[in-house]
N, CA, C and O atoms as a MOPAC input file, in Angstrom:
PM7 MOZYME 1SCF
protein

 N      1.02100 1    -0.98900 1    -0.31200 1
 C      0.23900 1    -0.04700 1     0.27600 1
 C      0.73900 1     1.04300 1    -0.15000 1
 O      1.95300 1     0.88000 1    -0.27100 1
 N      0.40600 1     2.14100 1    -0.45900 1
 C      1.07700 1     3.68200 1    -0.58700 1
 C      1.25700 1     4.26500 1     0.56200 1
 O      0.24600 1     4.72600 1     1.09300 1
 N      2.16500 1     4.36800 1     1.05000 1
 C      2.49300 1     4.98600 1     2.31500 1
 C      1.92700 1     6.37900 1     2.45300 1
 O      1.30300 1     6.79300 1     3.43000 1
 N      2.10600 1     6.78800 1     1.78700 1
 C      1.57100 1     8.66400 1     1.51900 1
 C      0.15900 1     8.70800 1     1.58100 1
 O     -0.37400 1     9.60300 1     2.23800 1
 N     -0.58700 1     7.77900 1     0.92600 1
 C     -2.09100 1     7.54700 1     1.15500 1
 C     -2.41000 1     7.15900 1     3.02400 1
 O     -3.32700 1     7.54100 1     3.75000 1
 N     -1.55000 1     6.51400 1     3.23500 1
 C     -2.01300 1     5.76300 1     4.64600 1
 C     -1.24200 1     6.78900 1     5.60700 1
 O     -1.40700 1     6.51400 1     6.79600 1
 N     -0.72200 1     7.51300 1     5.44800 1
 C      0.09700 1     8.67000 1     6.38800 1
 C     -1.29300 1    10.11600 1     6.15100 1
 O     -1.67300 1    10.97300 1     6.94800 1
 N     -1.66500 1     9.85800 1     4.88500 1
 C     -2.77000 1    11.41000 1     4.60500 1
 C     -3.73500 1    11.08400 1     5.14100 1
 O     -4.13600 1    11.94000 1     5.92900 1
 N     -4.86000 1     9.42300 1     5.03400 1
 C     -5.84000 1     9.31800 1     6.06900 1
 C     -5.53600 1     9.37500 1     7.31600 1
 O     -6.43000 1     9.73400 1     8.08300 1
 N     -4.64100 1     9.15200 1     7.68500 1
 C     -4.23700 1     8.91100 1     9.66600 1
 C     -4.10200 1    10.33900 1     9.83300 1
 O     -4.47900 1    10.88800 1    10.86800 1
 N     -3.57200 1    10.98200 1     8.84700 1
 C     -3.56800 1    12.51800 1     9.35500 1
 C     -5.04500 1    13.38100 1     9.75400 1
 O     -5.51300 1    13.91600 1    10.75900 1
 N     -5.50700 1    13.14000 1     8.15700 1
 C     -6.85500 1    13.50200 1     8.19100 1
 C     -8.16200 1    13.26700 1     9.35900 1
 O     -8.92600 1    14.13800 1     9.77700 1
 N     -8.13300 1    11.71900 1     9.74300 1
 C     -8.34900 1    11.03100 1    10.70500 1
 C     -8.49200 1    11.92000 1    11.98300 1
 O     -9.48400 1    12.26400 1    12.62600 1
 N     -7.05800 1    12.18900 1    12.13800 1
 C     -6.53100 1    12.87800 1    13.18200 1
 C     -7.24000 1    14.40000 1    13.57400 1
 O     -7.69700 1    14.60600 1    14.69800 1
 N     -7.25800 1    15.17500 1    12.75300 1
 C     -7.44600 1    16.60600 1    12.45000 1
 C     -9.42700 1    16.12100 1    12.41800 1
 O    -10.12200 1    16.53900 1    13.34400 1
 N     -9.87600 1    15.52400 1    11.63500 1
 C    -11.19500 1    15.04800 1    12.58700 1
 C    -11.29700 1    14.89400 1    13.70900 1
 O    -11.58100 1    15.89000 1    14.37500 1
 N    -11.16100 1    13.92900 1    14.21900 1
 C    -10.97500 1    13.85700 1    15.68500 1
 C    -11.36300 1    15.26500 1    16.46600 1
 O    -12.32500 1    15.47000 1    17.20500 1
 N    -10.26300 1    16.20400 1    16.05100 1
 C     -9.84200 1    17.58400 1    16.73300 1
 C    -11.33000 1    18.52600 1    16.32800 1
 O    -11.89700 1    19.24200 1    17.15400 1
 N    -11.76100 1    18.35300 1    14.98800 1
 C    -12.93400 1    19.40600 1    14.54900 1
 C    -13.95000 1    18.23100 1    14.23800 1
 O    -13.83000 1    17.24900 1    13.50500 1
 N    -15.15800 1    18.73300 1    15.17200 1
 C    -16.22700 1    18.19700 1    15.22100 1
 C    -17.29400 1    18.69000 1    14.74900 1
 O    -18.37900 1    18.28300 1    15.16500 1
 N    -17.18200 1    20.00200 1    13.45200 1
 C    -18.04100 1    20.39700 1    13.27100 1
 C    -18.86200 1    19.97100 1    12.24600 1
 O    -18.38300 1    18.99800 1    11.66500 1
 N    -19.82000 1    20.30800 1    11.85500 1
 C    -20.88000 1    19.89800 1    10.77000 1
 C    -20.32800 1    20.14400 1     9.62500 1
 O    -20.63400 1    19.24900 1     8.83700 1
 N    -19.71300 1    20.86700 1     9.19000 1
 C    -19.26000 1    21.27100 1     7.81900 1
 C    -18.04200 1    20.27500 1     7.17800 1
 O    -17.48900 1    20.39100 1     6.08400 1
 N    -17.80700 1    19.21700 1     8.27500 1
 C    -16.91500 1    18.54400 1     8.36700 1
 C    -17.27000 1    17.31000 1     6.93000 1
 O    -17.65200 1    16.28400 1     7.49400 1
 N    -17.27300 1    17.15000 1     5.85500 1
 C    -17.58100 1    16.23900 1     4.91100 1
 C    -16.75100 1    14.69900 1     4.93100 1
 O    -16.89500 1    13.96200 1     3.95600 1
 N    -16.16800 1    14.40900 1     5.70700 1
 C    -15.05300 1    13.29900 1     5.70900 1
 C    -15.33800 1    13.18000 1     7.30400 1
 O    -14.93800 1    13.94800 1     8.17900 1
 N    -16.10500 1    12.06000 1     7.44800 1
 C    -16.46100 1    11.66300 1     8.80200 1
 C    -15.56700 1    10.41500 1     9.31300 1
 O    -14.85800 1     9.87300 1     8.46500 1
 N    -15.55000 1     9.96900 1    10.50800 1
 C    -14.21500 1     9.20100 1    11.45700 1
 C    -15.11000 1     7.88400 1    10.48000 1
 O    -14.26800 1     7.23100 1     9.86200 1
 N    -16.16500 1     7.50900 1    10.28700 1
 C    -16.37100 1     6.34800 1     9.66900 1
 C    -16.43300 1     6.07200 1     8.27400 1
 O    -16.66100 1     4.91800 1     7.90900 1
 N    -16.20900 1     7.24100 1     7.22000 1
 C    -15.81400 1     6.95100 1     6.12500 1
 C    -14.16400 1     6.62400 1     5.95600 1
 O    -13.68000 1     5.76300 1     5.22100 1
 N    -13.58600 1     7.36600 1     6.66300 1
 C    -12.19400 1     7.24300 1     6.57500 1
 C    -11.40400 1     6.15500 1     7.02100 1
 O    -10.35400 1     5.82000 1     6.47300 1
 N    -12.08700 1     5.39300 1     8.38600 1
 C    -12.28500 1     4.23300 1     8.68900 1
 C    -12.61600 1     3.14300 1     7.67400 1
 O    -11.87000 1     2.16400 1     7.64500 1
 N    -13.38000 1     3.18900 1     7.05800 1
 C    -13.81500 1     2.40000 1     5.82500 1
 C    -12.77600 1     2.19200 1     4.54800 1
 O    -12.64500 1     1.21300 1     3.81400 1
 N    -12.02100 1     3.58800 1     4.54800 1
 C    -11.58600 1     3.55400 1     3.75700 1
 C    -10.16100 1     2.92000 1     4.04100 1
 O     -9.51600 1     2.32200 1     3.18000 1
 N     -9.74100 1     3.12000 1     5.35900 1
 C     -8.35500 1     2.27200 1     5.56700 1
 C     -8.68400 1     0.87100 1     5.63100 1
 O     -7.89100 1     0.00800 1     5.25300 1
 N     -9.98400 1     0.58000 1     6.16100 1
 C    -10.09700 1    -0.71200 1     6.38100 1
 C     -9.96000 1    -1.59300 1     4.50400 1
 O     -9.17000 1    -2.50700 1     4.27000 1
 N    -10.73700 1    -1.11600 1     3.66700 1
 C    -10.59800 1    -1.42800 1     2.44800 1
 C     -8.79300 1    -1.66000 1     1.86100 1
 O     -8.20300 1    -2.65100 1     1.43100 1
 N     -8.46800 1    -0.59500 1     2.04400 1
 C     -6.93500 1    -0.32400 1     1.66600 1
 C     -6.32200 1    -1.56700 1     2.20100 1
 O     -5.78400 1    -2.36200 1     1.43100 1
 N     -6.39100 1    -1.82600 1     3.80200 1
 C     -5.77800 1    -2.92900 1     4.39900 1
 C     -6.27700 1    -4.24900 1     3.76100 1
 O     -5.49600 1    -5.20100 1     3.76700 1
 N     -7.63000 1    -4.41000 1     3.15600 1
 C     -7.97700 1    -5.59000 1     3.08200 1
 C     -7.22400 1    -5.60800 1     1.50800 1
 O     -6.44700 1    -6.51300 1     1.20500 1
 N     -7.54900 1    -4.54700 1     0.61700 1
 C     -6.73800 1    -5.14500 1    -0.68800 1
 C     -5.11500 1    -5.46200 1    -0.38300 1
 O     -4.61800 1    -6.41600 1    -0.98300 1
 N     -4.44600 1    -4.83200 1     0.35700 1
 C     -3.19200 1    -4.95400 1     0.15300 1
 C     -3.17800 1    -6.84900 1     0.72500 1
 O     -2.43400 1    -7.62500 1     0.12500 1
 N     -3.81100 1    -7.21100 1     1.55400 1
 C     -3.63500 1    -8.64000 1     2.27400 1
 C     -4.34200 1    -9.17600 1     0.94200 1
 O     -3.74900 1   -10.22100 1     0.67000 1
 N     -4.89700 1    -9.04500 1     0.40900 1
 C     -5.27000 1    -9.92800 1    -0.76900 1
 C     -4.49800 1    -9.79500 1    -1.84800 1
 O     -4.67500 1   -10.56800 1    -2.78900 1
 N     -3.49200 1    -8.78300 1    -1.91300 1
 C     -2.39000 1    -8.74500 1    -2.89000 1
 C     -1.28500 1    -9.94900 1    -2.68700 1
 O     -0.71900 1   -10.47600 1    -3.64500 1
 N     -0.99200 1   -10.40600 1    -0.96800 1
 C      0.14600 1   -11.26300 1    -0.98500 1
 C     -0.44900 1   -12.72900 1    -0.76600 1
 O     -1.64900 1   -12.98400 1    -0.66200 1
 N      0.38800 1   -13.45800 1    -0.72600 1
 C     -0.00500 1   -15.12800 1    -0.75100 1
 C      1.13500 1   -15.52800 1    -0.12100 1
 O      2.18400 1   -15.12500 1    -0.62300 1
 N      1.19200 1   -16.11000 1     0.69900 1
 C      2.58700 1   -16.84100 1     1.48900 1
 C      2.21000 1   -18.29600 1     1.22400 1
 O      1.06700 1   -18.70600 1     1.42300 1
 N      3.32800 1   -19.16300 1     0.71000 1
 C      2.97000 1   -20.75700 1     0.57000 1
 C      4.11300 1   -21.04200 1     0.40900 1
 O      4.78300 1   -20.72400 1    -0.57300 1
 N      4.59100 1   -21.86700 1     1.63500 1
 C      5.84300 1   -22.52400 1     1.83600 1
 C      5.61900 1   -23.97100 1     1.40500 1
 O      4.75800 1   -24.65900 1     1.95200 1
 N      6.38900 1   -24.42900 1     0.43100 1
 C      6.16400 1   -25.95100 1    -0.00400 1
 C      6.60000 1   -26.63500 1     1.29200 1
 O      7.33100 1   -26.16000 1     2.16000 1
 N      6.01600 1   -27.84300 1     1.26400 1
 C      6.08600 1   -29.03400 1     2.11100 1
 C      8.02400 1   -29.21200 1     1.75000 1
 O      8.86400 1   -28.60600 1     1.08400 1
 N      7.98000 1   -30.39400 1     2.64400 1
 C      9.50100 1   -30.71300 1     2.12900 1
 C      9.20900 1   -31.46800 1     0.87900 1
 O      9.76900 1   -31.05700 1    -0.13700 1
 N      8.46300 1   -32.45600 1     0.78500 1
 C      7.97700 1   -33.37700 1    -0.33800 1
 C      7.49800 1   -32.35500 1    -1.63500 1
 O      7.69600 1   -32.81000 1    -2.76100 1
 N      7.01400 1   -31.29600 1    -1.54900 1
 C      6.54200 1   -30.11700 1    -2.77800 1
 C      8.06700 1   -29.84600 1    -3.02000 1
 O      8.48000 1   -29.53800 1    -4.13800 1
 N      8.62900 1   -29.93200 1    -2.27300 1
 C     10.17400 1   -29.27800 1    -3.06400 1
 C     11.24600 1   -29.85900 1    -3.61800 1
 O     12.22400 1   -29.42000 1    -4.22300 1
 N     10.66200 1   -31.58200 1    -3.10400 1
 C     11.86000 1   -32.63600 1    -3.53100 1
 C     10.87800 1   -32.76300 1    -4.95300 1
 O     11.45900 1   -33.39300 1    -5.83600 1
 N      9.59400 1   -32.31500 1    -5.30600 1
 C      9.30000 1   -32.65700 1    -6.45300 1
 C      9.19600 1   -31.66900 1    -7.26400 1
 O      9.26800 1   -32.00100 1    -8.44700 1
 N      9.05800 1   -30.61000 1    -7.06600 1
 C      8.73300 1   -29.33400 1    -8.34300 1
 C     10.25500 1   -28.71000 1    -8.30700 1
 O     10.75200 1   -28.37400 1    -7.23200 1
 N     10.95000 1   -28.58100 1    -9.52900 1
 C     12.23600 1   -27.94800 1    -9.72800 1
 C     11.85200 1   -26.39700 1    -9.06800 1
 O     10.73700 1   -25.90300 1    -9.24000 1
 N     13.01300 1   -25.65800 1    -8.23600 1
 C     12.69000 1   -24.58100 1    -7.78100 1
 C     12.46400 1   -23.46100 1    -9.14300 1
 O     11.55800 1   -22.64100 1    -9.00000 1
 N     13.03700 1   -23.43400 1   -10.06800 1
 C     12.43700 1   -22.77100 1   -11.64900 1
 C     10.88100 1   -23.23000 1   -11.48000 1
 O      9.98100 1   -22.53000 1   -11.01600 1
 N     10.76700 1   -24.61300 1   -11.98000 1
 C      8.98100 1   -24.72900 1   -11.86900 1
 C      8.21000 1   -24.00100 1   -10.85900 1
 O      7.16600 1   -23.50200 1   -11.27900 1
 N      8.57900 1   -23.77100 1    -9.22700 1
 C      7.63200 1   -23.13600 1    -8.29700 1
 C      7.75100 1   -21.74800 1    -8.67600 1
 O      6.77100 1   -21.01200 1    -8.78100 1
 N      9.29700 1   -21.27400 1    -8.94400 1
 C      9.10800 1   -19.97600 1    -9.16700 1
 C      8.38700 1   -19.25100 1   -10.44700 1
 O      8.00200 1   -18.08200 1   -10.44700 1
 N      8.31300 1   -19.89100 1   -11.20300 1
 C      7.54100 1   -19.87700 1   -12.45200 1
 C      6.27700 1   -19.66800 1   -12.15700 1
 O      5.70400 1   -18.63000 1   -12.48700 1
 N      5.74600 1   -20.55600 1   -11.55300 1
 C      4.26200 1   -20.67200 1   -11.01400 1
 C      3.95500 1   -19.46500 1   -10.05100 1
 O      2.85200 1   -18.91900 1   -10.08500 1
 N      4.66400 1   -19.17500 1    -9.44000 1
 C      4.69600 1   -17.80700 1    -8.20700 1
 C      4.49900 1   -16.49100 1    -9.09500 1
 O      3.80800 1   -15.50600 1    -8.83600 1
 N      5.51800 1   -16.81700 1   -10.52300 1
 C      5.52600 1   -15.23200 1   -11.16200 1
 C      3.99400 1   -15.52600 1   -11.85200 1
 O      3.23900 1   -14.57000 1   -11.67900 1
 N      3.43700 1   -16.57900 1   -12.54500 1
 C      2.35200 1   -16.55800 1   -12.73100 1
 C      1.00700 1   -15.58300 1   -11.95900 1
 O      0.17200 1   -14.78800 1   -12.39000 1
 N      1.33900 1   -16.13900 1   -10.63600 1
 C      0.31900 1   -15.63000 1    -9.33800 1
 C      0.50300 1   -14.36800 1    -9.17100 1
 O     -0.30800 1   -13.50400 1    -8.83600 1
 N      1.48300 1   -14.30100 1    -9.39100 1
 C      1.80700 1   -12.36300 1    -8.77400 1
 C      1.50200 1   -11.37100 1    -9.87600 1
 O      1.10600 1   -10.21300 1    -9.73900 1
 N      1.80500 1   -12.15300 1   -11.20000 1
 C      1.15100 1   -11.34800 1   -12.61400 1
 C     -0.43000 1   -11.39100 1   -12.47300 1
 O     -1.19800 1   -10.55200 1   -12.94400 1
 N     -0.65300 1   -12.10500 1   -12.00900 1
 C     -2.38900 1   -12.13000 1   -11.82800 1
 C     -2.64900 1   -13.12900 1   -12.66600 1
 O     -3.85300 1   -13.37900 1   -12.60800 1
 N     -2.02100 1   -13.90800 1   -13.51300 1
 C     -1.99600 1   -14.89200 1   -14.54300 1
 C     -3.17500 1   -16.27900 1   -14.27200 1
 O     -3.82900 1   -16.92600 1   -15.08900 1
 N     -3.10300 1   -16.35300 1   -13.03000 1
 C     -3.39500 1   -17.34100 1   -12.58500 1
 C     -4.20200 1   -17.14500 1   -10.96000 1
 O     -3.56700 1   -16.21300 1   -10.46500 1
 N     -5.12400 1   -17.51800 1   -10.07600 1
 C     -5.42600 1   -17.30400 1    -9.22300 1
 C     -4.82700 1   -18.28100 1    -8.23100 1
 O     -4.11300 1   -19.20700 1    -8.61700 1
 N     -5.14700 1   -18.05500 1    -6.81300 1
 C     -5.11200 1   -18.84900 1    -5.73900 1
 C     -5.32600 1   -20.17500 1    -6.13100 1
 O     -4.43300 1   -20.98200 1    -6.39400 1
 N     -6.80000 1   -20.42700 1    -6.17000 1
 C     -7.01700 1   -22.08000 1    -6.43300 1
 C     -6.54200 1   -22.29400 1    -7.60900 1
 O     -6.73900 1   -23.49800 1    -7.77700 1
 N     -6.00100 1   -21.85400 1    -8.60100 1
 C     -5.74400 1   -22.70600 1    -9.91200 1
 C     -3.81800 1   -23.00200 1    -9.17400 1
 O     -3.22100 1   -24.03500 1    -9.47700 1
 N     -3.18200 1   -21.96700 1    -8.29200 1
 C     -1.62800 1   -21.97300 1    -8.11400 1
 C     -1.77300 1   -23.36800 1    -7.17800 1
 O     -0.87500 1   -24.19600 1    -7.32800 1
 N     -2.83100 1   -23.67100 1    -6.23900 1
 C     -3.01000 1   -24.84800 1    -5.70800 1
 C     -3.41700 1   -26.02400 1    -6.13700 1
 O     -3.08500 1   -27.12900 1    -5.70700 1
 N     -4.25100 1   -25.72800 1    -7.12100 1
 C     -4.48000 1   -27.06900 1    -8.28700 1
 C     -3.36000 1   -27.65800 1    -8.74100 1
 O     -3.30800 1   -28.88500 1    -8.65900 1
 N     -2.23900 1   -26.93400 1    -9.30900 1
 C     -1.26900 1   -26.90900 1   -10.18000 1
 C     -0.44900 1   -27.50700 1    -9.16100 1
 O     -0.17400 1   -28.63400 1    -9.57400 1
 N      0.07600 1   -27.31700 1    -8.04200 1
 C      0.95800 1   -27.98600 1    -6.93500 1
 C      0.25700 1   -29.23600 1    -7.09200 1
 O      0.96300 1   -30.15500 1    -7.50600 1
 N     -1.10500 1   -29.53500 1    -6.83800 1
 C     -1.67400 1   -30.66500 1    -6.69600 1
 C     -1.76800 1   -31.83800 1    -7.47900 1
 O     -1.77600 1   -32.98600 1    -7.03300 1
 N     -1.84300 1   -31.47900 1    -8.74100 1
 C     -1.67400 1   -32.19000 1    -9.77300 1
 C     -0.23000 1   -32.52200 1   -10.06900 1
 O      0.16300 1   -33.67900 1   -10.21500 1
 N      0.55000 1   -31.44300 1   -10.15200 1
 C      2.14100 1   -32.24200 1    -9.91900 1
 C      2.19200 1   -33.17000 1    -9.00200 1
 O      2.49000 1   -34.29400 1    -9.40700 1
 N      1.92700 1   -32.99400 1    -7.53700 1
 C      2.06300 1   -33.83100 1    -6.93400 1
 C      1.64700 1   -35.26900 1    -7.61100 1
 O      2.31100 1   -36.25600 1    -7.29300 1
 N      0.75100 1   -35.38300 1    -8.37700 1
 C     -0.05000 1   -36.65600 1    -8.36200 1
 C      1.08300 1   -36.88700 1    -9.66600 1
 O      1.78000 1   -37.88300 1    -9.47000 1
 N      1.31700 1   -36.32800 1   -10.64400 1
 C      1.93900 1   -36.43100 1   -11.49300 1
 C      3.34200 1   -37.14800 1   -11.37000 1
 O      3.79700 1   -38.06500 1   -12.05300 1
 N      3.76400 1   -36.63200 1   -10.55800 1
 C      5.09900 1   -37.16300 1    -9.74700 1
 C      4.81300 1   -38.68600 1    -9.59900 1
 O      5.58100 1   -39.53500 1   -10.05100 1
 N      3.66400 1   -38.97900 1    -8.94100 1
 C      3.33000 1   -40.36200 1    -8.55000 1
 C      3.77200 1   -41.38600 1    -9.91000 1
 O      4.53000 1   -42.35600 1    -9.93300 1
 N      3.08100 1   -40.83100 1   -10.86100 1
 C      3.25400 1   -41.61200 1   -12.12300 1
 C      3.88500 1   -41.67400 1   -12.97400 1
 O      3.86300 1   -42.66600 1   -13.70400 1
 N      4.80300 1   -40.46700 1   -13.22400 1
 C      6.12500 1   -40.40200 1   -14.25000 1
 C      7.05500 1   -40.19100 1   -13.64900 1
 O      7.93300 1   -39.48500 1   -14.14400 1
 N      7.18800 1   -40.71200 1   -12.40500 1
 C      8.47700 1   -40.52500 1   -11.74600 1
 C      9.59100 1   -39.81000 1   -11.73400 1
 O     10.73400 1   -40.03500 1   -11.33700 1
 N      8.95800 1   -38.72900 1   -12.33600 1
 C     10.21300 1   -37.82900 1   -12.75800 1
 C     10.19300 1   -36.62600 1   -11.52000 1
 O      9.45500 1   -36.89500 1   -10.57200 1
 N     10.90700 1   -35.38600 1   -11.45700 1
 C     10.84300 1   -34.02400 1   -10.81000 1
 C      9.74800 1   -33.30200 1   -11.70200 1
 O      9.62400 1   -33.95400 1   -12.73800 1
 N      9.18200 1   -32.56000 1   -11.69200 1
 C      8.02500 1   -31.66500 1   -12.28000 1
 C      9.26400 1   -30.22000 1   -12.45800 1
 O      9.95100 1   -29.83400 1   -11.51200 1
 N      9.32100 1   -29.55800 1   -13.97200 1
 C     10.03700 1   -28.66700 1   -14.18700 1
 C      8.79300 1   -27.93400 1   -14.56200 1
 O      7.57300 1   -28.09400 1   -14.52100 1
 N     10.09400 1   -26.63900 1   -15.12800 1
 C      9.08800 1   -25.28300 1   -15.20300 1
 C      8.24800 1   -25.75400 1   -16.65100 1
 O      7.14700 1   -25.22800 1   -16.81300 1
 N      8.71700 1   -26.69300 1   -17.66700 1
 C      7.89100 1   -26.99400 1   -19.27000 1
 C      6.94300 1   -27.95600 1   -18.32200 1
 O      5.93600 1   -27.24900 1   -18.27800 1
 N      6.75000 1   -28.68000 1   -17.83400 1
 C      5.96100 1   -29.30500 1   -17.18300 1
 C      4.90700 1   -28.50900 1   -16.27400 1
 O      3.72600 1   -28.85400 1   -16.24100 1
 N      5.39300 1   -27.44400 1   -15.55200 1
 C      3.83300 1   -26.68000 1   -14.60600 1
 C      3.49100 1   -25.95600 1   -16.25900 1
 O      2.32500 1   -26.03000 1   -16.64500 1
 N      4.35900 1   -25.39200 1   -17.02500 1
 C      3.32100 1   -24.76600 1   -17.91700 1
 C      2.48800 1   -25.44600 1   -18.80500 1
 O      1.42300 1   -25.00500 1   -19.23700 1
 N      3.16700 1   -26.91500 1   -19.17000 1
 C      2.32400 1   -27.91600 1   -19.85000 1
 C      0.60400 1   -27.37600 1   -18.79000 1
 O     -0.36700 1   -26.76100 1   -19.22900 1
 N      0.79000 1   -27.81100 1   -17.64300 1
 C     -0.51900 1   -28.17600 1   -16.76000 1
 C     -1.09800 1   -26.40200 1   -16.87100 1
 O     -2.04200 1   -26.15100 1   -17.62000 1
 N     -0.56700 1   -25.51300 1   -16.22700 1
 C     -1.38700 1   -24.75400 1   -16.62900 1
 C     -1.85800 1   -24.18900 1   -17.69000 1
 O     -2.69400 1   -23.28500 1   -17.70100 1
 N     -1.38300 1   -24.65600 1   -18.55300 1
 C     -1.98100 1   -24.22000 1   -20.23800 1
 C     -3.42500 1   -24.98200 1   -20.52300 1
 O     -4.48100 1   -24.54100 1   -20.97600 1
 N     -2.95700 1   -26.61000 1   -19.97100 1
 C     -4.03200 1   -27.47900 1   -20.09300 1
 C     -5.07500 1   -26.46000 1   -19.24100 1
 O     -5.76000 1   -25.65900 1   -19.87700 1
 N     -5.16100 1   -26.53100 1   -17.76300 1
 C     -6.33600 1   -26.09000 1   -17.18100 1
 C     -7.06400 1   -24.74000 1   -17.55800 1
 O     -8.23700 1   -24.50000 1   -17.27100 1
 N     -6.36500 1   -24.04200 1   -18.11800 1
 C     -6.61200 1   -22.38800 1   -18.52700 1
 C     -7.37300 1   -22.94000 1   -20.04300 1
 O     -8.54300 1   -22.75000 1   -20.37500 1
 N     -6.72800 1   -23.37800 1   -20.50400 1
 C     -7.29500 1   -23.38600 1   -22.33200 1
 C     -8.04500 1   -24.44200 1   -22.48500 1
 O     -8.72900 1   -24.46400 1   -23.50800 1
 N     -8.15300 1   -25.79900 1   -21.37600 1
 C     -9.40400 1   -26.56200 1   -21.85700 1
 C    -10.47800 1   -26.37500 1   -21.17800 1
 O    -11.44000 1   -27.12800 1   -21.33000 1
 N    -10.50600 1   -25.13600 1   -20.13800 1
 C    -11.77000 1   -24.54900 1   -19.53000 1
 C    -11.79900 1   -25.90500 1   -18.16800 1
 O    -12.60000 1   -25.98400 1   -17.23700 1
 N    -11.14900 1   -26.42600 1   -18.34800 1
 C    -11.37400 1   -27.37300 1   -16.92600 1
 C    -10.46000 1   -27.18200 1   -16.12200 1
 O     -9.25900 1   -27.31700 1   -16.35800 1
 N    -11.15100 1   -26.72400 1   -14.71600 1
 C    -10.45100 1   -26.51400 1   -13.76300 1
 C    -10.19600 1   -27.53400 1   -12.89600 1
 O     -9.22500 1   -27.54400 1   -12.14000 1
 N    -10.99400 1   -28.36700 1   -12.96400 1
 C    -11.20200 1   -29.53600 1   -12.00700 1
 C    -10.60100 1   -30.54400 1   -12.86700 1
 O    -11.09600 1   -31.64100 1   -12.61000 1
 N     -9.42900 1   -30.61800 1   -14.09900 1
 C     -9.19800 1   -31.63600 1   -14.59600 1
 C     -8.80500 1   -33.01200 1   -13.82900 1
 O     -8.77300 1   -32.83500 1   -12.61100 1
 N     -8.63000 1   -33.76800 1   -14.05800 1
 C     -8.46100 1   -35.24800 1   -13.70100 1
 C     -6.61600 1   -35.73100 1   -13.79600 1
 O     -5.98600 1   -35.25100 1   -14.73800 1
 N     -6.05900 1   -36.42500 1   -13.05400 1
 C     -4.76000 1   -36.86200 1   -13.48800 1
 C     -4.62400 1   -37.34400 1   -14.85900 1
 O     -3.78000 1   -36.99200 1   -15.68400 1
 N     -5.70200 1   -38.32000 1   -15.01300 1
 C     -5.77200 1   -39.16300 1   -16.21000 1
 C     -5.52700 1   -38.13300 1   -17.55800 1
 O     -4.54100 1   -38.26100 1   -18.28400 1
 N     -6.47600 1   -37.19500 1   -17.75600 1
 C     -6.60100 1   -36.04400 1   -18.52100 1
 C     -4.76900 1   -35.54500 1   -18.55700 1
 O     -4.15600 1   -35.75500 1   -19.60400 1
 N     -4.10900 1   -34.96900 1   -17.48200 1
 C     -2.93300 1   -34.81300 1   -17.53100 1
 C     -1.95000 1   -36.01500 1   -18.09200 1
 O     -0.97000 1   -35.92300 1   -18.83100 1
 N     -2.49600 1   -37.06300 1   -17.54100 1
 C     -1.44700 1   -37.98300 1   -17.76600 1
 C     -1.45000 1   -38.25700 1   -19.32500 1
 O     -0.37900 1   -38.55300 1   -19.85500 1
 N     -2.36700 1   -38.18900 1   -19.93000 1
 C     -3.00600 1   -38.45300 1   -21.45800 1
 C     -2.21800 1   -36.99000 1   -22.18200 1
 O     -2.02000 1   -36.99000 1   -23.39700 1
 N     -1.84800 1   -35.91000 1   -21.42000 1
 C     -1.33900 1   -34.85700 1   -22.39300 1
 C      0.29700 1   -35.46200 1   -22.04300 1
 O      1.16300 1   -35.30900 1   -22.90500 1
 N      0.53000 1   -35.94000 1   -21.12800 1
 C      2.02600 1   -35.82300 1   -20.93000 1
 C      2.53400 1   -36.73800 1   -21.65900 1
 O      3.50000 1   -36.33400 1   -22.30600 1
 N      2.21300 1   -38.03600 1   -21.84700 1
 C      2.11400 1   -39.17500 1   -22.75700 1
 C      2.43500 1   -38.88000 1   -24.40800 1
 O      3.37000 1   -39.11900 1   -25.17200 1
 N      1.13100 1   -38.23200 1   -24.50000 1
 C      1.19700 1   -37.61400 1   -25.97300 1
 C      2.34600 1   -36.59000 1   -26.26200 1
 O      2.99500 1   -36.62700 1   -27.30700 1
 N      2.48700 1   -35.97200 1   -25.59100 1
 C      3.62100 1   -35.15200 1   -25.80100 1
 C      5.12500 1   -35.61700 1   -25.68900 1
 O      6.03300 1   -35.33000 1   -26.47000 1
 N      5.19400 1   -36.37600 1   -24.58200 1
 C      6.67500 1   -37.26400 1   -24.48300 1
 C      6.78700 1   -38.39600 1   -26.17300 1
 O      7.87200 1   -38.38900 1   -26.75400 1
 N      5.76900 1   -39.14200 1   -26.69300 1
 C      5.64200 1   -39.68400 1   -27.47100 1
 C      5.53800 1   -38.71400 1   -28.53200 1
 O      6.50300 1   -38.95100 1   -29.25900 1
 N      5.00800 1   -37.92800 1   -28.92300 1
 C      5.37500 1   -36.71100 1   -30.22400 1
 C      6.43000 1   -36.69600 1   -30.27300 1
 O      7.01700 1   -37.23900 1   -31.20900 1
 N      7.18300 1   -35.96000 1   -29.11500 1
 C      8.56900 1   -35.50500 1   -28.79300 1
 C      9.50900 1   -36.80500 1   -29.44300 1
 O     10.14000 1   -36.56700 1   -30.47300 1
 N      9.57600 1   -37.91700 1   -28.94400 1
 C     10.20600 1   -39.14700 1   -29.35700 1
 C     10.33100 1   -39.78000 1   -30.77100 1
 O     11.32300 1   -40.33700 1   -31.24100 1
 N      8.91500 1   -39.54400 1   -31.44800 1
 C      8.46700 1   -39.79400 1   -32.76500 1
 C      9.24100 1   -38.80400 1   -33.55300 1
 O      9.83800 1   -39.18500 1   -34.56000 1
 N      9.28100 1   -37.49000 1   -33.15500 1
 C      9.97200 1   -36.58900 1   -33.90900 1
 C     11.36300 1   -36.39700 1   -34.04200 1
 O     11.82700 1   -35.92100 1   -35.07800 1
 N     12.27100 1   -36.81800 1   -32.81400 1
 C     13.48500 1   -37.45200 1   -32.76100 1
 C     13.76500 1   -38.52600 1   -33.78300 1
 O     14.28000 1   -38.22700 1   -34.86100 1
 N     13.41800 1   -39.84800 1   -33.45900 1
 C     13.27000 1   -40.89600 1   -34.51100 1
 C     13.33500 1   -40.74900 1   -36.15800 1
 O     13.81200 1   -41.51100 1   -36.99900 1
 N     12.64000 1   -39.41500 1   -36.29700 1
 C     12.58300 1   -39.24200 1   -37.36500 1
 C     13.64600 1   -38.20200 1   -38.38200 1
 O     14.00000 1   -38.18100 1   -39.56100 1
 N     13.86500 1   -37.47600 1   -37.26900 1
 C     15.05300 1   -36.71300 1   -37.44300 1
 C     16.43100 1   -37.16700 1   -37.54400 1
 O     17.34000 1   -36.35100 1   -37.69400 1

């Protein structure tokens, strides 16, 4: 939150408390309401997420950083952020490999562009097996 706005609001609140006349347009309640709104907006901006030990083992640092970057840019919301982490954990169970940035990107794109925010692990496995097989076929052709 902008410190100058907060400082100005606090000063007006203080001045308002001193001058209790009827000409005063800004009431204590209005100032308090604005302050609460600003504080709520600031609280909604931040999202603190600490990965568990298992999640740190499964997600590469680049993958998690990328996911955080998408969240901070508001490309994804908190719910999709958590869904991607959950699906990544499940993918790791089946694929038996660490989840990297490209895989996270594939999961996010699938969830966003398929319109299925509640995609199953089967849908994602189909996506990853097709992607890997297509890539392997491309390598054998060249």
